[in-house]
N, C-alpha and C positions, 0 to 999 in steps of 0.2 A: 262143271268148269267154274261156276260161281263159288263153289266150295274151295277150289284150288286158289282162286283169287283171294278169298278170305285167309286161307292158310299162308300163302306167300306174302300177302300184304302185312299180316301180323308178324311174319318172320323178320321183317326189317327191324322192328323195335326189339324183338326177342334177341336177335344177333347183336344189335347195337349194345344192349346191356351186357351180353356175354363177352364181347371183345374188350371190355375194361378189365377183365380178369383172365382172359385167355387169348393169346395171339391169334390173328385171323387164319393163318395157314395151318397152325396146330389144330384150331377148331375144326376146319374143313377136313383135315386128315382123320381126326377122331370120329367125326359124325359119319363120314363115309365108311369107315371101318365098322362102326356099330351097325350101320344100315346094311352092309354086306353080310354080316353075321346073321342079322334078323331075316334078311331075304333068303339066305341059304337055308335057314330053318323052315321058312315058309315053302320053299321049293321042295324040300324033303317031305313036308307034310302033305302038300298038294299033289306033287307029281312023283314022289318017291326018290328024288335026287335031281341033280343038275343035268339037263339034257339039252344040247344045242341042236336045233334042226339041221339036217344035211344042207351043206352049201352056204350056211349063214355064219360060220365060225369067225371068219375074218371080218365080215360086215359088223357083227356084234362087237368085235374088238375095236375097230376104228370108230364106230359110233359112240362107244363108251369113252374113248379118249377125247373125241370131239365134244360130245355133249356134257361130259362130266369133268375130265381132267383139264382140258384147255379152257372150257367155259368158266369153270370155277376159279382157276388161276388168274385168267384175264379179268374177271369181275372183281376179285379181291384186290388185285393190283390197281384197278381203276379207282377203288376207294382209298387205297394207301397213297397213291401218287396224285390223285385228283380230288374231286369233291363228290359227295353222294348225290347232290342235285344234278351235276353235269352227267354223271353216270346214269341216273334215272332217265334223264331226257334223251340221251343217246339210245339207251335200251328200249325206250318207248317206240323206236322205229322197227322193232322186231316184226310186228304184224305186217307192216308194209314190205319188209324184206322177204318174209316168208311168202307172201302173195306174189311178189315179183319173181322169186326163184321158182315157185311152183308153176307160174304161168310160162316163164321162159323155157323151162324143161318139160312143159306139157305133162306134168305128173297128175294134175287135176285141172278141170276147167275153172277159169276165173271170170265171173260175170261182171258187167258194169256196176251192178248193185254192190258187189263185194268190194270193188275198187273204191266206190264212193263211201261205203261204210268204214273201210280201213282208213281213208283219208280223214273223215269226220272224227273218228275216235282218236286218231293220232293227234289232231289239232286239240282235242279235248284234253289229252294227256299233257300236251305242251302247256296249256293254260294252267293246269293243276300244278305243274312243276315250276313254271316261270313265276308263279305267285310267290314262291320262296326265294327267288333270286338265282340267276345263273351267271357265272363269271368264267368266260373262256379266255385263255391267254397262254403265254409261254410257260408259266408256272404249273399249268394243268395239262400241258400237251401230252406228256407221257400217260397220264391217267386217262385222258380222253381217247387216245389211240387204243389203249387196252379195252375201253368200253366198246369201241367200234369192233375190235377183234372178238369180244364176248358176244356182241350182237350177231355177228356173222356166224360164229360157231353154233349158237343156239338155233338160229334160223335154218341153217343147213341141216342140223340134227333133226329138227322138226319135220322138214320136208322129206328127209330120208326115212323117217318113220312110216310115211305113207307108202313107201315102196316095199315094206315088209309083207310077207304073205298073210292073208287073213286068218290063217290057222295059228299064228303066233299069239299067245295069250299075253295081256298087259303085264301080268306078274313075271312071265318069262323075260319079256323085253326089258322091264325095269331092273330085274335081277342081273341079267347078263351084262347090260351096259354099266351097271354099278360095279360089278366085279372087275370089269376091264378098265374102268375109270379110276378105281381106288388106288392102285399101286403108284401111279404118277402123283397123286395128291399126297400120299404118305411120304414119298420121296421129297416133294416140294416143302413139306412141313417138318421134315426130320430134324433140322437144326432147332426150330422153335420147340418141338416136342422134347428134345433133350435138355433144353434150357428151362423148361416149364417147372415151376415149383408146385407139384400136385397137391401138397398139403394146404396151400393158400387159395385153392380154387373153392369158392363158396358153393352152397347148395343151389343157389339161384342159377349159377353158370351151368351146373349139371342138368338142371331142369330145362334150361334153354337148349342144351345139347340134345336132350331127349326129344324136345319139340321139333327141332330141326332135323333130327335123324328119322323119327317115325312119321311125323305129319308132313313136313316140308319135302322130304326126299321120297319115302316109300309111298305114302298115301297119295300125295299130289302128283308124283311122277306116274303112278299107275293110272290115275284118272286122265292125266294129260295124254299118255300113250294110247289109252283106250279111245279117247275122243278123236285123236288124229286118225286112227284106223276107221272110226265110225262115220265121222262127218267131214274129215279132211283137215289138212294142215292150216289152210287160210282161215276157216271158220273157227278152228281151235285157237290159233295164235291171236285173234282179235281180242280174246278175253284177257290177254296180258295188259291191255289198256285199262282194265278195271283195277289191276293190282296197285298202281300208284295211288289211286283214289282211296282204296281200302287202307293202304299204308299211311296216308295222310290222316284219315279218320282215327286209326288206331293210335298213331303218334299223338294226336290231339287228346284222346281219352287216357292213354297210358303215360305219356311223357309230358303232357301239358303244352305241346306245340300248337301254335296259333293257326286257325283256319281263316281264310279271307274270301270275300264274295266272288273273286275271279275263279277260285277253285270250284264254286258252285256252278258257274257257267261251264267250266270244263267238264264237270260231272254230267251235265245235261247232254253235251256233245258225245261223251263216251258212251252213255246209254243209248243214244240215238244211233251211233255207229255200229254198236254191237247188234242192235235190233235189225238194222239194215242187212248185215251180213248173214243173219240167221235165216233169211228167206232166199230162195233160188232166184 
């Protein structure tokens, strides 16, 4: 899960650079298409083809739409209509929402230590993000609402992963939900894809696309899905609190963005919260 945090944290800077050469919706459509093709090849190599376990066809379909199509569209629109800082702050509540949903639906036990760890880590994320400045208002309302929608989609997707049978392999789960989530993203990015001047896309944007397709989607999603099945949705989701910290460090190293002492205090709280939830 720490590897996932590193991959997703760096992905913010990677995608930020790519968006200056490729529209966001077109970027998402291409990377999910590429990931689907690669995952199809992996399924044929590992299992001899695409096999959906009995009784899970519709669940895989709506989980793919929820965790990929709707989440990606809502997240992208939150950046287009709002601010990256606001979106990051709202998305930092995912661990708390996952813990709440899992507890209410009694999918897994939620201990007082897990509640405390989630709260401490969430406060730490807030400090990391608030150091950069947050501005809510009517001009960001649409983007903020999209961030809330994205948060709910990913939290519900994560909790539903816990309900899958233990015989489901992480590769199968990742592939099937990617397959069912890709058509909606291609449709959403169709206009941008047709208007894109492919000849003017530089090599750096294609490199960013490769990173986001292989590492951010295939590798990170497989680890995430495996972790939820092994240790539960709440203990997995708490690691999302580490991602903004990694993103801030990578942006400092790669883009020259400034770090402040308040972010250091937030880092301490994030690590403390994660350590608390790792114990029963």
